[in-house]
PyMOL Python script that loads the backbone (N, CA, C, O; Angstrom):
from pymol import cmd

cmd.read_pdbstr("""\
ATOM      1  N   MET A   1      31.078 -27.944  -2.722  1.00  0.00           N
ATOM      2  CA  MET A   1      30.222 -28.060  -1.550  1.00  0.00           C
ATOM      3  C   MET A   1      29.544 -29.431  -1.601  1.00  0.00           C
ATOM      4  O   MET A   1      28.993 -29.817  -2.633  1.00  0.00           O
ATOM      5  N   SER A   2      29.584 -30.139  -0.524  1.00  0.00           N
ATOM      6  CA  SER A   2      29.008 -31.487  -0.489  1.00  0.00           C
ATOM      7  C   SER A   2      27.485 -31.433  -0.440  1.00  0.00           C
ATOM      8  O   SER A   2      26.895 -30.404  -0.111  1.00  0.00           O
ATOM      9  N   LEU A   3      26.874 -32.539  -0.768  1.00  0.00           N
ATOM     10  CA  LEU A   3      25.421 -32.638  -0.733  1.00  0.00           C
ATOM     11  C   LEU A   3      24.891 -32.374   0.674  1.00  0.00           C
ATOM     12  O   LEU A   3      23.878 -31.693   0.836  1.00  0.00           O
ATOM     13  N   ALA A   4      25.560 -32.902   1.682  1.00  0.00           N
ATOM     14  CA  ALA A   4      25.121 -32.697   3.071  1.00  0.00           C
ATOM     15  C   ALA A   4      25.208 -31.228   3.465  1.00  0.00           C
ATOM     16  O   ALA A   4      24.327 -30.724   4.162  1.00  0.00           O
ATOM     17  N   THR A   5      26.247 -30.542   3.032  1.00  0.00           N
ATOM     18  CA  THR A   5      26.411 -29.119   3.341  1.00  0.00           C
ATOM     19  C   THR A   5      25.318 -28.301   2.668  1.00  0.00           C
ATOM     20  O   THR A   5      24.740 -27.403   3.281  1.00  0.00           O
ATOM     21  N   ARG A   6      25.037 -28.613   1.409  1.00  0.00           N
ATOM     22  CA  ARG A   6      23.975 -27.889   0.693  1.00  0.00           C
ATOM     23  C   ARG A   6      22.623 -28.139   1.327  1.00  0.00           C
ATOM     24  O   ARG A   6      21.823 -27.215   1.472  1.00  0.00           O
ATOM     25  N   ALA A   7      22.359 -29.390   1.710  1.00  0.00           N
ATOM     26  CA  ALA A   7      21.084 -29.724   2.346  1.00  0.00           C
ATOM     27  C   ALA A   7      20.930 -28.981   3.668  1.00  0.00           C
ATOM     28  O   ALA A   7      19.861 -28.442   3.954  1.00  0.00           O
ATOM     29  N   ALA A   8      21.976 -28.948   4.466  1.00  0.00           N
ATOM     30  CA  ALA A   8      21.925 -28.242   5.747  1.00  0.00           C
ATOM     31  C   ALA A   8      21.667 -26.755   5.535  1.00  0.00           C
ATOM     32  O   ALA A   8      20.904 -26.142   6.281  1.00  0.00           O
ATOM     33  N   TYR A   9      22.298 -26.181   4.526  1.00  0.00           N
ATOM     34  CA  TYR A   9      22.105 -24.764   4.207  1.00  0.00           C
ATOM     35  C   TYR A   9      20.645 -24.495   3.853  1.00  0.00           C
ATOM     36  O   TYR A   9      20.052 -23.536   4.347  1.00  0.00           O
ATOM     37  N   ARG A  10      20.069 -25.332   3.004  1.00  0.00           N
ATOM     38  CA  ARG A  10      18.670 -25.146   2.596  1.00  0.00           C
ATOM     39  C   ARG A  10      17.717 -25.334   3.773  1.00  0.00           C
ATOM     40  O   ARG A  10      16.725 -24.614   3.890  1.00  0.00           O
ATOM     41  N   ILE A  11      18.004 -26.276   4.625  1.00  0.00           N
ATOM     42  CA  ILE A  11      17.158 -26.490   5.806  1.00  0.00           C
ATOM     43  C   ILE A  11      17.193 -25.262   6.705  1.00  0.00           C
ATOM     44  O   ILE A  11      16.155 -24.846   7.221  1.00  0.00           O
ATOM     45  N   ARG A  12      18.369 -24.676   6.900  1.00  0.00           N
ATOM     46  CA  ARG A  12      18.475 -23.439   7.697  1.00  0.00           C
ATOM     47  C   ARG A  12      17.677 -22.315   7.037  1.00  0.00           C
ATOM     48  O   ARG A  12      17.033 -21.529   7.732  1.00  0.00           O
ATOM     49  N   GLN A  13      17.711 -22.231   5.717  1.00  0.00           N
ATOM     50  CA  GLN A  13      16.943 -21.203   5.012  1.00  0.00           C
ATOM     51  C   GLN A  13      15.449 -21.354   5.277  1.00  0.00           C
ATOM     52  O   GLN A  13      14.754 -20.369   5.523  1.00  0.00           O
ATOM     53  N   VAL A  14      14.965 -22.579   5.227  1.00  0.00           N
ATOM     54  CA  VAL A  14      13.536 -22.826   5.458  1.00  0.00           C
ATOM     55  C   VAL A  14      13.139 -22.376   6.859  1.00  0.00           C
ATOM     56  O   VAL A  14      12.142 -21.674   7.027  1.00  0.00           O
ATOM     57  N   PHE A  15      13.909 -22.775   7.860  1.00  0.00           N
ATOM     58  CA  PHE A  15      13.568 -22.402   9.229  1.00  0.00           C
ATOM     59  C   PHE A  15      13.696 -20.895   9.449  1.00  0.00           C
ATOM     60  O   PHE A  15      12.919 -20.322  10.213  1.00  0.00           O
ATOM     61  N   ALA A  16      14.639 -20.259   8.812  1.00  0.00           N
ATOM     62  CA  ALA A  16      14.790 -18.809   8.933  1.00  0.00           C
ATOM     63  C   ALA A  16      13.599 -18.089   8.315  1.00  0.00           C
ATOM     64  O   ALA A  16      13.190 -17.037   8.807  1.00  0.00           O
ATOM     65  N   SER A  17      13.041 -18.637   7.251  1.00  0.00           N
ATOM     66  CA  SER A  17      11.921 -17.978   6.577  1.00  0.00           C
ATOM     67  C   SER A  17      10.609 -18.136   7.335  1.00  0.00           C
ATOM     68  O   SER A  17       9.655 -17.410   7.057  1.00  0.00           O
ATOM     69  N   LEU A  18      10.536 -19.057   8.279  1.00  0.00           N
ATOM     70  CA  LEU A  18       9.293 -19.280   9.017  1.00  0.00           C
ATOM     71  C   LEU A  18       8.976 -18.144   9.981  1.00  0.00           C
ATOM     72  O   LEU A  18       7.801 -17.887  10.246  1.00  0.00           O
ATOM     73  N   GLY A  19       9.962 -17.471  10.502  1.00  0.00           N
ATOM     74  CA  GLY A  19       9.734 -16.397  11.457  1.00  0.00           C
ATOM     75  C   GLY A  19       9.973 -15.037  10.837  1.00  0.00           C
ATOM     76  O   GLY A  19      10.759 -14.245  11.357  1.00  0.00           O
ATOM     77  N   THR A  20       9.302 -14.758   9.728  1.00  0.00           N
ATOM     78  CA  THR A  20       9.640 -13.565   8.964  1.00  0.00           C
ATOM     79  C   THR A  20       8.697 -12.386   9.162  1.00  0.00           C
ATOM     80  O   THR A  20       8.843 -11.381   8.467  1.00  0.00           O
ATOM     81  N   SER A  21       7.737 -12.463  10.077  1.00  0.00           N
ATOM     82  CA  SER A  21       6.818 -11.337  10.220  1.00  0.00           C
ATOM     83  C   SER A  21       7.575 -10.087  10.673  1.00  0.00           C
ATOM     84  O   SER A  21       8.566 -10.167  11.399  1.00  0.00           O
ATOM     85  N   LEU A  22       7.089  -8.947  10.231  1.00  0.00           N
ATOM     86  CA  LEU A  22       7.758  -7.684  10.528  1.00  0.00           C
ATOM     87  C   LEU A  22       7.437  -7.216  11.944  1.00  0.00           C
ATOM     88  O   LEU A  22       6.331  -7.418  12.444  1.00  0.00           O
ATOM     89  N   SER A  23       8.402  -6.601  12.565  1.00  0.00           N
ATOM     90  CA  SER A  23       8.206  -6.030  13.895  1.00  0.00           C
ATOM     91  C   SER A  23       7.469  -4.697  13.753  1.00  0.00           C
ATOM     92  O   SER A  23       7.422  -4.136  12.658  1.00  0.00           O
ATOM     93  N   PRO A  24       6.896  -4.185  14.837  1.00  0.00           N
ATOM     94  CA  PRO A  24       6.252  -2.872  14.776  1.00  0.00           C
ATOM     95  C   PRO A  24       7.220  -1.775  14.311  1.00  0.00           C
ATOM     96  O   PRO A  24       6.819  -0.865  13.585  1.00  0.00           O
ATOM     97  N   GLN A  25       8.468  -1.854  14.717  1.00  0.00           N
ATOM     98  CA  GLN A  25       9.459  -0.856  14.300  1.00  0.00           C
ATOM     99  C   GLN A  25       9.698  -0.928  12.789  1.00  0.00           C
ATOM    100  O   GLN A  25       9.836   0.100  12.127  1.00  0.00           O
ATOM    101  N   GLU A  26       9.746  -2.139  12.256  1.00  0.00           N
ATOM    102  CA  GLU A  26       9.938  -2.287  10.810  1.00  0.00           C
ATOM    103  C   GLU A  26       8.728  -1.771  10.042  1.00  0.00           C
ATOM    104  O   GLU A  26       8.875  -1.189   8.968  1.00  0.00           O
ATOM    105  N   ARG A  27       7.541  -1.979  10.586  1.00  0.00           N
ATOM    106  CA  ARG A  27       6.328  -1.444   9.945  1.00  0.00           C
ATOM    107  C   ARG A  27       6.350   0.090   9.948  1.00  0.00           C
ATOM    108  O   ARG A  27       5.883   0.722   9.000  1.00  0.00           O
ATOM    109  N   GLN A  28       6.887   0.679  11.004  1.00  0.00           N
ATOM    110  CA  GLN A  28       7.028   2.138  11.046  1.00  0.00           C
ATOM    111  C   GLN A  28       7.981   2.621   9.963  1.00  0.00           C
ATOM    112  O   GLN A  28       7.731   3.646   9.328  1.00  0.00           O
ATOM    113  N   ILE A  29       9.060   1.899   9.750  1.00  0.00           N
ATOM    114  CA  ILE A  29      10.019   2.261   8.699  1.00  0.00           C
ATOM    115  C   ILE A  29       9.340   2.223   7.339  1.00  0.00           C
ATOM    116  O   ILE A  29       9.511   3.130   6.524  1.00  0.00           O
ATOM    117  N   VAL A  30       8.574   1.174   7.100  1.00  0.00           N
ATOM    118  CA  VAL A  30       7.851   1.054   5.830  1.00  0.00           C
ATOM    119  C   VAL A  30       6.906   2.244   5.669  1.00  0.00           C
ATOM    120  O   VAL A  30       6.860   2.860   4.604  1.00  0.00           O
ATOM    121  N   GLY A  31       6.154   2.568   6.719  1.00  0.00           N
ATOM    122  CA  GLY A  31       5.216   3.683   6.657  1.00  0.00           C
ATOM    123  C   GLY A  31       5.886   5.022   6.440  1.00  0.00           C
ATOM    124  O   GLY A  31       5.317   5.911   5.806  1.00  0.00           O
ATOM    125  N   ALA A  32       7.087   5.172   6.960  1.00  0.00           N
ATOM    126  CA  ALA A  32       7.805   6.442   6.840  1.00  0.00           C
ATOM    127  C   ALA A  32       8.425   6.637   5.461  1.00  0.00           C
ATOM    128  O   ALA A  32       8.631   7.773   5.034  1.00  0.00           O
ATOM    129  N   HIS A  33       8.723   5.549   4.763  1.00  0.00           N
ATOM    130  CA  HIS A  33       9.477   5.666   3.517  1.00  0.00           C
ATOM    131  C   HIS A  33       8.692   5.338   2.253  1.00  0.00           C
ATOM    132  O   HIS A  33       9.142   5.658   1.153  1.00  0.00           O
ATOM    133  N   LEU A  34       7.530   4.707   2.388  1.00  0.00           N
ATOM    134  CA  LEU A  34       6.773   4.324   1.198  1.00  0.00           C
ATOM    135  C   LEU A  34       5.450   5.074   1.135  1.00  0.00           C
ATOM    136  O   LEU A  34       4.832   5.356   2.162  1.00  0.00           O
ATOM    137  N   SER A  35       5.025   5.392  -0.075  1.00  0.00           N
ATOM    138  CA  SER A  35       3.707   6.008  -0.272  1.00  0.00           C
ATOM    139  C   SER A  35       2.627   4.964   0.025  1.00  0.00           C
ATOM    140  O   SER A  35       2.929   3.783   0.194  1.00  0.00           O
ATOM    141  N   GLN A  36       1.379   5.403   0.089  1.00  0.00           N
ATOM    142  CA  GLN A  36       0.278   4.476   0.352  1.00  0.00           C
ATOM    143  C   GLN A  36       0.224   3.375  -0.710  1.00  0.00           C
ATOM    144  O   GLN A  36       0.031   2.203  -0.386  1.00  0.00           O
ATOM    145  N   GLU A  37       0.393   3.753  -1.963  1.00  0.00           N
ATOM    146  CA  GLU A  37       0.366   2.775  -3.053  1.00  0.00           C
ATOM    147  C   GLU A  37       1.540   1.795  -2.933  1.00  0.00           C
ATOM    148  O   GLU A  37       1.376   0.591  -3.134  1.00  0.00           O
ATOM    149  N   GLN A  38       2.701   2.314  -2.609  1.00  0.00           N
ATOM    150  CA  GLN A  38       3.870   1.444  -2.435  1.00  0.00           C
ATOM    151  C   GLN A  38       3.677   0.503  -1.251  1.00  0.00           C
ATOM    152  O   GLN A  38       4.069  -0.662  -1.311  1.00  0.00           O
ATOM    153  N   GLN A  39       3.077   1.004  -0.178  1.00  0.00           N
ATOM    154  CA  GLN A  39       2.809   0.155   0.982  1.00  0.00           C
ATOM    155  C   GLN A  39       1.833  -0.961   0.621  1.00  0.00           C
ATOM    156  O   GLN A  39       1.996  -2.099   1.062  1.00  0.00           O
ATOM    157  N   ARG A  40       0.829  -0.639  -0.171  1.00  0.00           N
ATOM    158  CA  ARG A  40      -0.137  -1.651  -0.597  1.00  0.00           C
ATOM    159  C   ARG A  40       0.581  -2.778  -1.340  1.00  0.00           C
ATOM    160  O   ARG A  40       0.323  -3.956  -1.095  1.00  0.00           O
ATOM    161  N   LEU A  41       1.477  -2.407  -2.241  1.00  0.00           N
ATOM    162  CA  LEU A  41       2.241  -3.407  -2.987  1.00  0.00           C
ATOM    163  C   LEU A  41       3.187  -4.182  -2.069  1.00  0.00           C
ATOM    164  O   LEU A  41       3.322  -5.400  -2.185  1.00  0.00           O
ATOM    165  N   PHE A  42       3.834  -3.462  -1.161  1.00  0.00           N
ATOM    166  CA  PHE A  42       4.774  -4.094  -0.230  1.00  0.00           C
ATOM    167  C   PHE A  42       4.068  -5.152   0.610  1.00  0.00           C
ATOM    168  O   PHE A  42       4.563  -6.272   0.739  1.00  0.00           O
ATOM    169  N   TYR A  43       2.920  -4.810   1.182  1.00  0.00           N
ATOM    170  CA  TYR A  43       2.218  -5.745   2.055  1.00  0.00           C
ATOM    171  C   TYR A  43       1.520  -6.855   1.275  1.00  0.00           C
ATOM    172  O   TYR A  43       1.083  -7.841   1.870  1.00  0.00           O
ATOM    173  N   ALA A  44       1.407  -6.713  -0.040  1.00  0.00           N
ATOM    174  CA  ALA A  44       0.868  -7.792  -0.874  1.00  0.00           C
ATOM    175  C   ALA A  44       1.913  -8.883  -1.119  1.00  0.00           C
ATOM    176  O   ALA A  44       1.573  -9.999  -1.511  1.00  0.00           O
ATOM    177  N   MET A  45       3.176  -8.555  -0.885  1.00  0.00           N
ATOM    178  CA  MET A  45       4.250  -9.533  -1.086  1.00  0.00           C
ATOM    179  C   MET A  45       4.262 -10.558   0.046  1.00  0.00           C
ATOM    180  O   MET A  45       3.726 -10.315   1.127  1.00  0.00           O
ATOM    181  N   ALA A  46       4.873 -11.691  -0.216  1.00  0.00           N
ATOM    182  CA  ALA A  46       5.065 -12.709   0.824  1.00  0.00           C
ATOM    183  C   ALA A  46       5.939 -12.125   1.937  1.00  0.00           C
ATOM    184  O   ALA A  46       6.797 -11.281   1.681  1.00  0.00           O
ATOM    185  N   ALA A  47       5.720 -12.576   3.160  1.00  0.00           N
ATOM    186  CA  ALA A  47       6.460 -12.050   4.314  1.00  0.00           C
ATOM    187  C   ALA A  47       7.969 -12.199   4.133  1.00  0.00           C
ATOM    188  O   ALA A  47       8.728 -11.304   4.506  1.00  0.00           O
ATOM    189  N   ARG A  48       8.407 -13.313   3.568  1.00  0.00           N
ATOM    190  CA  ARG A  48       9.856 -13.504   3.380  1.00  0.00           C
ATOM    191  C   ARG A  48      10.420 -12.489   2.392  1.00  0.00           C
ATOM    192  O   ARG A  48      11.572 -12.074   2.523  1.00  0.00           O
ATOM    193  N   ASP A  49       9.614 -12.083   1.396  1.00  0.00           N
ATOM    194  CA  ASP A  49      10.069 -11.079   0.434  1.00  0.00           C
ATOM    195  C   ASP A  49      10.085  -9.688   1.062  1.00  0.00           C
ATOM    196  O   ASP A  49      10.966  -8.881   0.763  1.00  0.00           O
ATOM    197  N   GLN A  50       9.114  -9.403   1.932  1.00  0.00           N
ATOM    198  CA  GLN A  50       9.127  -8.134   2.657  1.00  0.00           C
ATOM    199  C   GLN A  50      10.403  -8.029   3.480  1.00  0.00           C
ATOM    200  O   GLN A  50      11.075  -6.998   3.470  1.00  0.00           O
ATOM    201  N   ARG A  51      10.728  -9.093   4.184  1.00  0.00           N
ATOM    202  CA  ARG A  51      11.929  -9.115   5.021  1.00  0.00           C
ATOM    203  C   ARG A  51      13.172  -8.902   4.160  1.00  0.00           C
ATOM    204  O   ARG A  51      14.083  -8.173   4.551  1.00  0.00           O
ATOM    205  N   HIS A  52      13.208  -9.533   3.000  1.00  0.00           N
ATOM    206  CA  HIS A  52      14.363  -9.399   2.106  1.00  0.00           C
ATOM    207  C   HIS A  52      14.522  -7.949   1.644  1.00  0.00           C
ATOM    208  O   HIS A  52      15.645  -7.473   1.477  1.00  0.00           O
ATOM    209  N   CYS A  53      13.410  -7.246   1.438  1.00  0.00           N
ATOM    210  CA  CYS A  53      13.461  -5.854   0.972  1.00  0.00           C
ATOM    211  C   CYS A  53      14.007  -4.909   2.038  1.00  0.00           C
ATOM    212  O   CYS A  53      14.589  -3.874   1.712  1.00  0.00           O
ATOM    213  N   LEU A  54      13.826  -5.254   3.292  1.00  0.00           N
ATOM    214  CA  LEU A  54      14.315  -4.386   4.357  1.00  0.00           C
ATOM    215  C   LEU A  54      15.784  -4.620   4.574  1.00  0.00           C
ATOM    216  O   LEU A  54      16.391  -3.982   5.435  1.00  0.00           O
TER     217      LEU A  54
END
""", "prot")
cmd.dss("prot")
cmd.show_as("cartoon", "prot")
cmd.util.cbc("prot")
cmd.orient("prot")
């Protein structure tokens, strides 16, 4: 993979991570499947990590 290809890939990753807030539907899924303690831990994570978990 060329340097330009890798750079473009990383730039796309950065821009994709900027819009990572959860939708109301995704928050409902979290509420339906996680205990209160698990939700506390989940929402303590960075938004990009929350998105990755879903």
